[in-house]
C-alpha positions in Angstrom: -150.5 80.0 -119.0 -151.2 83.7 -119.7 -152.0 84.7 -123.2 -149.9 87.2 -125.1 -152.8 89.7 -125.2 -153.1 89.4 -121.0 -149.3 89.8 -120.7 -149.6 92.9 -122.5 -152.7 94.2 -120.7 -150.6 93.7 -117.5 -148.0 95.6 -118.8 -150.0 98.1 -119.9 -151.9 98.7 -116.5 -148.6 98.6 -114.5 -147.0 102.1 -113.3 -143.9 101.3 -115.7 -146.6 101.0 -118.7 -148.3 104.2 -117.7 -151.2 103.4 -119.8 -149.2 103.2 -123.2 -150.8 101.2 -126.2 -147.7 98.8 -126.4 -149.3 97.6 -129.7 -148.6 93.6 -130.0 -146.8 94.2 -133.3 -143.8 95.7 -131.7 -143.5 93.6 -128.7 -141.5 90.2 -128.4 -142.3 88.1 -125.9 -140.6 84.9 -124.4 -141.7 82.4 -121.7 -139.4 81.3 -119.2 -139.4 78.8 -116.5 -138.2 79.0 -112.7 -138.1 75.7 -110.9 -136.8 75.0 -107.5 -137.1 72.0 -105.1 -135.4 68.9 -104.8 -135.4 65.1 -106.2 -134.9 62.6 -103.6 -134.0 59.2 -105.0 -133.3 55.8 -103.4 -130.5 54.1 -104.8 -130.0 50.4 -104.0 -127.1 48.2 -104.1 -127.0 44.2 -103.9 -123.8 42.4 -102.9 -123.2 38.7 -101.7 -120.3 37.2 -99.8 -119.6 34.2 -98.0 -120.0 34.6 -94.0 -118.6 32.5 -91.1 -119.6 32.6 -87.3 -117.8 31.2 -84.5 -120.6 29.0 -82.4 -124.3 28.3 -83.1 -126.4 30.5 -84.6 -130.3 30.6 -85.7 -130.7 32.0 -89.5 -134.3 31.0 -89.6 -135.5 34.5 -89.0 -133.5 35.8 -92.0 -135.4 35.9 -95.7 -134.1 33.2 -98.3 -133.2 34.1 -102.0 -132.2 31.9 -104.6 -131.0 34.7 -107.1 -130.2 37.9 -105.2 -130.2 40.2 -108.2 -133.6 39.1 -109.1 -135.0 38.6 -105.7 -138.2 40.8 -105.2 -138.1 43.8 -102.5 -140.9 46.0 -101.6 -140.6 49.5 -102.8 -139.5 51.4 -100.1 -142.4 53.3 -98.3 -139.9 56.4 -97.6 -137.3 57.1 -100.6 -135.5 59.5 -98.2 -135.2 56.9 -95.2 -132.0 54.6 -95.7 -132.2 50.6 -95.1 -130.4 47.3 -94.9 -132.0 44.0 -95.8 -129.9 40.9 -94.9 -131.0 37.4 -96.5 -129.6 34.0 -96.7 -129.0 32.2 -100.0 -131.3 29.1 -99.7 -129.3 25.9 -99.0 -126.0 27.7 -98.2 -126.4 27.4 -94.4 -123.7 24.5 -93.3 -123.1 24.3 -89.8 -119.8 22.1 -88.6 -118.3 20.7 -85.5 -114.5 22.3 -85.3 -111.4 19.8 -85.4 -110.5 21.2 -81.8 -113.7 19.4 -80.8 -113.8 21.0 -77.1 -112.9 24.5 -78.0 -109.5 24.7 -76.9 -106.0 23.9 -78.5 -102.4 23.5 -77.3 -100.7 26.7 -76.2 -97.7 27.2 -78.7 -95.9 29.1 -76.6 -95.5 26.6 -73.9 -96.1 23.7 -76.0 -98.7 22.6 -73.7 -96.1 22.6 -70.5 -98.0 25.3 -68.7 -94.6 27.2 -67.8 -91.9 28.7 -70.0 -88.0 29.4 -69.1 -86.9 32.5 -67.5 -83.6 34.0 -66.8 -82.5 33.5 -63.4 -80.9 36.7 -62.9 -81.8 40.3 -64.4 -79.8 43.3 -64.6 -80.0 45.5 -61.3 -82.1 48.6 -62.1 -80.9 50.4 -59.3 -77.4 50.8 -60.6 -77.8 50.8 -64.5 -77.0 54.4 -64.4 -74.1 54.0 -62.1 -71.4 51.3 -61.2 -72.6 48.2 -59.3 -69.1 48.4 -57.5 -67.0 51.7 -57.6 -63.8 49.4 -57.1 -64.7 46.3 -59.3 -67.8 47.2 -61.1 -68.9 43.6 -60.3 -66.0 41.9 -61.7 -64.5 40.9 -58.3 -60.8 42.3 -59.2 -59.7 45.5 -57.7 -57.2 46.0 -60.8 -58.4 49.9 -61.5 -58.7 53.1 -59.4 -61.9 53.5 -57.8 -64.4 54.9 -59.9 -66.0 58.4 -58.7 -69.4 58.3 -57.1 -72.4 59.0 -59.7 -73.8 62.5 -59.5 -76.9 62.9 -57.5 -76.6 59.4 -55.9 -77.7 59.7 -52.5 -78.4 56.0 -51.3 -75.4 54.5 -49.1 -73.0 52.2 -50.6 -72.3 48.9 -49.0 -69.3 46.5 -49.1 -69.0 44.6 -52.5 -69.7 41.0 -52.6 -67.3 40.3 -55.3 -64.3 42.3 -54.2 -64.8 43.2 -50.4 -64.5 46.9 -50.8 -66.2 48.7 -48.2 -68.9 51.4 -48.8 -68.4 50.9 -52.8 -71.1 48.4 -53.9 -74.6 49.3 -54.9 -77.1 48.8 -51.8 -79.6 46.5 -54.1 -77.3 44.2 -55.8 -74.0 44.3 -53.4 -71.8 44.9 -56.2 -73.0 41.8 -58.9 -74.7 44.1 -61.0 -77.7 41.5 -61.2 -80.9 40.3 -59.2 -83.0 37.6 -59.0 -85.6 37.4 -61.7 -88.7 39.1 -60.2 -90.9 37.0 -62.2 -89.4 33.3 -61.6 -87.6 34.3 -58.0 -84.3 32.5 -59.7 -86.2 29.4 -60.4 -85.5 29.8 -64.2 -89.1 28.9 -64.8 -92.3 30.6 -64.7 -95.9 30.5 -65.7 -97.1 30.4 -69.3 -98.3 34.1 -69.7 -100.7 33.1 -72.7 -102.5 30.1 -71.3 -102.0 31.0 -67.4 -100.5 27.4 -67.0 -103.4 25.3 -68.2 -101.5 24.0 -71.5 -104.2 24.9 -73.6 -105.8 27.9 -75.3 -109.4 28.9 -76.8 -109.3 27.9 -80.4 -109.6 31.0 -82.3 -111.6 29.6 -85.3 -114.6 28.5 -83.3 -114.1 30.9 -80.2 -113.8 28.4 -77.8 -117.6 26.7 -78.8 -116.3 23.9 -81.0 -118.8 24.7 -83.4 -119.4 27.0 -86.4 -121.7 28.0 -88.9 -121.2 28.6 -92.8 -123.7 30.5 -95.1 -123.8 33.0 -98.1 -125.2 36.2 -97.3 -127.0 38.7 -99.6 -127.3 42.1 -98.4 -129.5 44.9 -100.1 -128.6 48.4 -99.1 -130.7 51.3 -99.7 -129.3 55.0 -99.4 -130.9 58.0 -100.2 -129.4 60.9 -102.7 -130.7 64.2 -103.0 -130.3 66.4 -105.8 -131.3 70.0 -105.4 -132.9 72.3 -108.0 -132.7 75.9 -108.2 -132.7 77.1 -111.8 -134.4 78.9 -114.7 -134.7 77.7 -118.4 -133.3 80.7 -119.6 -133.2 83.6 -117.2 -130.2 84.3 -114.8 -130.4 83.3 -111.4 -131.2 86.3 -110.0 -134.5 85.9 -111.4 -135.5 84.2 -108.2 -134.9 87.4 -106.4 -137.7 88.8 -108.6 -140.7 86.4 -107.5 -142.2 86.4 -104.2 -144.1 83.9 -102.2 -147.4 85.4 -103.3 -146.8 84.7 -107.0 -148.8 81.9 -108.5 -146.2 79.0 -108.0 -147.4 75.6 -108.5 -146.0 72.9 -105.9 -145.4 69.5 -107.2 -144.8 66.5 -104.6 -144.9 63.1 -105.9 -143.5 59.6 -105.0 -143.2 56.2 -106.3 -144.1 55.6 -109.7 -145.7 59.0 -110.5 -142.4 60.8 -109.5 -140.1 58.2 -111.8 -141.0 60.3 -115.0 -142.1 63.9 -115.8 -145.3 62.8 -117.4 -146.5 61.9 -114.0 -146.0 65.2 -112.7 -149.3 66.6 -113.8 -152.1 68.8 -112.4 -153.2 65.7 -110.5 -150.0 65.8 -108.2 -149.2 69.8 -108.5 -151.5 72.2 -106.0 -151.3 75.7 -105.7 -148.7 77.5 -103.3 -150.8 77.9 -100.2 -148.7 80.7 -99.6 -149.6 82.4 -103.0 -152.6 83.8 -101.7 -153.6 87.6 -102.5 -156.5 89.8 -100.5 -159.5 89.6 -103.1 -160.5 92.9 -104.4 -163.8 94.6 -103.0 -166.8 94.0 -105.0 -167.5 98.0 -104.8 -163.9 98.5 -106.4 -164.9 99.5 -110.2 -161.2 98.2 -111.3 -162.0 95.0 -109.9 -161.4 92.4 -112.5 -162.4 88.8 -112.5 -160.1 86.3 -111.5 -158.5 84.8 -114.1 -159.1 80.9 -115.2 -156.4 78.4 -114.8 -155.1 76.4 -117.9 -157.6 73.5 -117.3 -160.5 75.8 -116.9 -161.0 76.2 -113.4 -161.0 79.4 -111.6 -157.8 80.3 -109.6 -154.6 81.3 -110.8 -153.4 81.6 -114.3 -152.3 77.8 -115.4 -148.7 76.5 -115.7 -148.1 74.8 -119.4 -147.4 71.7 -117.8 -145.9 70.2 -120.8 -143.3 72.9 -120.8 -142.3 71.9 -117.2 -142.2 68.2 -118.5 -140.1 68.7 -121.0 -137.8 70.6 -118.9 -137.9 68.4 -116.3 -136.9 64.9 -118.5 -133.3 65.3 -118.6 -133.3 66.2 -114.7 -135.5 62.8 -113.9 -133.7 60.3 -115.7 -133.2 57.5 -113.4 -129.8 56.8 -111.7 -128.4 53.5 -111.6 -129.8 51.4 -109.2 -132.8 53.9 -108.3 -135.4 51.8 -106.9 -137.6 54.9 -105.5 -138.3 58.7 -105.7 -139.7 61.8 -104.3 -140.0 65.0 -106.3 -141.0 68.2 -104.1 -140.9 71.2 -106.1 -142.3 74.4 -107.4 -142.1 76.1 -110.4 -143.3 79.2 -112.2 -143.9 80.3 -115.6 -142.6 84.0 -116.2 -143.2 86.2 -119.7 -140.7 88.4 -120.5 -141.8 91.3 -122.6 -139.4 93.7 -124.9 -140.9 96.5 -126.3 -139.7 98.9 -129.1 -142.0 101.8 -127.7 -139.6 101.4 -124.5 -136.1 100.2 -125.5 -134.8 101.2 -122.3 -137.0 98.8 -120.2 -138.1 95.0 -120.3 -140.6 93.8 -118.4 -141.6 90.5 -116.5 -144.8 89.4 -116.1 -145.5 86.9 -113.2 -148.8 85.6 -112.6 -150.5 85.7 -109.1 -153.6 84.0 -107.6 -155.9 87.1 -108.8 -154.0 89.1 -111.4 -150.4 89.2 -112.8 -147.8 91.0 -111.6 -145.3 93.5 -113.2 -141.5 93.9 -112.6 -139.9 96.5 -115.1 -136.0 96.3 -115.3 -133.4 98.0 -117.2 -132.9 96.8 -120.6 -129.6 95.1 -121.6 -129.5 98.2 -124.4 -130.2 100.6 -121.6 -127.6 99.2 -119.2 -124.8 99.2 -122.2 -125.7 102.7 -122.6 -124.9 103.4 -119.3 -122.1 101.7 -118.9 -120.4 103.4 -122.1 -121.4 106.9 -120.5 -119.7 105.9 -117.5 -116.5 104.9 -119.4 -116.9 108.1 -121.4 -117.1 110.2 -118.0 -114.1 108.2 -116.8 -111.8 109.3 -119.9 -112.9 112.7 -119.9 -112.0 112.8 -116.3 -108.6 111.1 -117.0 -107.8 113.6 -119.8 -108.7 116.5 -117.8 -106.3 115.6 -114.8 -103.5 114.7 -117.4 -103.5 118.3 -118.9 -104.1 119.8 -115.3 -100.9 117.9 -114.3 
């Protein structure tokens, strides 16, 4: 992390600092952390249920367990990949022979006869919308006035079989209003539609196999849950817009045990952002500065206070119920904010870089309030003038 002296030196060198003295006793320096990335958690659930299979089944290829809650399952190789593991409780497999023996049972619809009763005659479909006979309508008695011919009827009418009226009856049923059942041909019996005349049907309990298998199944399901991070410790979220990919971001890519605790996300698992590379200064440049050292003393980008990062991430890395694996991929950046009494109108953000810090100058909150107040005053004056003119 940059020291206070390094932070103030960077502000003095910046164009906004204009070479000012910026004494340390008149400066207020605060540290802020920017973090973005994702935490992928592998969340596991275990369920147990009785299973039933119609027919024979070989379960020898499934792992056995005694206590599902304590059964050891290897940690996930990839926390982002879901998985389902099926197991068999030891001693629970119970194959059996069905009561039907041969896989069939008597047909309940025909009671094993192979056929069902059927109506001898059915309503004539040709004259359902009109009279079967214009004179007697199938009654055989002409005791009424002949009915008019149905509208749009084009088929010729024939002599009624019931009353003998000519050109009055439906050509299909000849005035009776009914026809032989097309299913049984008038025999009053037809093949059972359920058993197709066999008198027996497949036994649904065993699926026609005559056997079944019962067992207790345990299922271990693992589902990835992703938590996205893009937040700061105390700066507004727009602070990410003040940074660039060439700043000294530190990347963290950890899996397994190292990712389960913020204490595991240390320098051994962190690496400088490969995109944060700046062109080296020429050796002939008199203003060239030696590259600052990192927190651990190695040459390179200014170091990150990893204790502060760990403290900030600790509540976000709390384990979820059923969590068995984790992958953390994020990057973080420590930013110094400088407010100085010599420049009350500005605040400065000092962002570590791979070779030297970068300074971003922003309007101070005090200056913003002044400008807002001035704008409101101008608006009020304009309203008053407009009122006087009217």
